C-alpha positions in Angstrom: 0.1 0.0 0.1 1.5 3.3 -1.0 1.6 6.5 1.0 -1.1 8.2 -1.3 -3.5 5.2 -0.7 -2.9 5.4 3.0 -3.6 9.1 3.2 -6.7 8.7 1.0 -8.3 5.7 3.2 -7.3 7.2 6.7 -7.7 10.9 6.0 -9.6 12.0 3.0 -12.5 9.4 3.1 -13.2 10.3 7.0 -13.0 14.0 6.2 -15.4 13.6 3.3 -17.9 11.7 5.6 -17.7 14.4 8.3 -18.1 17.1 5.6 -21.3 15.4 4.3 -22.7 15.1 7.9 -21.9 18.8 8.5 -23.5 19.9 5.3 -26.8 17.8 6.2 -27.0 19.3 9.8 -26.5 22.9 8.6 -28.8 22.5 5.5 -31.9 23.6 7.5 -30.0 26.8 9.1 -29.2 28.1 5.6 -32.6 27.2 4.0 -34.9 28.1 6.9 -37.0 31.2 7.5 -35.3 34.1 9.2 -35.6 34.0 12.9 -36.8 36.6 15.3 -33.9 38.5 17.1 -34.2 40.7 20.1 -34.7 44.3 19.0 -36.5 43.5 15.7 -40.1 44.7 15.2 -42.7 42.1 15.8 -45.2 42.0 12.8 -47.4 39.5 14.0 -50.8 39.6 15.9 -50.6 38.8 19.7 -51.5 35.2 20.5 -52.4 34.0 24.1 -52.0 30.2 24.9 -53.6 28.5 27.6 -54.0 24.9 28.6 -57.7 25.5 29.1 -59.1 26.5 25.8 -62.3 28.1 27.5 -60.1 30.3 29.3 -58.0 30.5 32.4 -59.9 29.4 35.5 -63.1 29.0 33.7 -63.2 25.1 34.2 -62.3 25.2 37.9 -63.8 28.2 39.7 -62.0 29.0 43.0 -64.1 28.8 46.2 -64.6 32.1 48.0 -62.4 31.9 51.1 -63.4 34.0 54.2 -60.8 35.9 56.2 -61.1 33.5 59.1 -60.3 30.3 56.9 -56.9 29.3 56.0 -56.3 30.0 52.2 -55.5 26.2 51.7 -54.6 23.0 53.6 -51.8 21.8 51.7 -48.4 22.1 53.2 -45.2 22.5 51.5 -44.9 24.7 48.4 -42.1 27.3 48.3 -41.5 26.9 52.1 -40.7 23.2 51.7 -42.1 22.3 55.2 -44.0 19.0 54.2 
């Protein structure tokens, strides 16, 4: 095996494979639509998203709590006192 064949097999073929994979992964970056960058104007109407399509809180109304009652019975939360 000559030095040219050795370089071809161990250097150029793997470099070509890496180049093809790099072009495939970068293809969407070059062909995609332009992305929004901070500071650019926003030309689209506002869209609100909620997990509840009827509106936030419409499916599960909160009961009224009097001032003498505790707001809830669950322990934990941000305090971490379980």
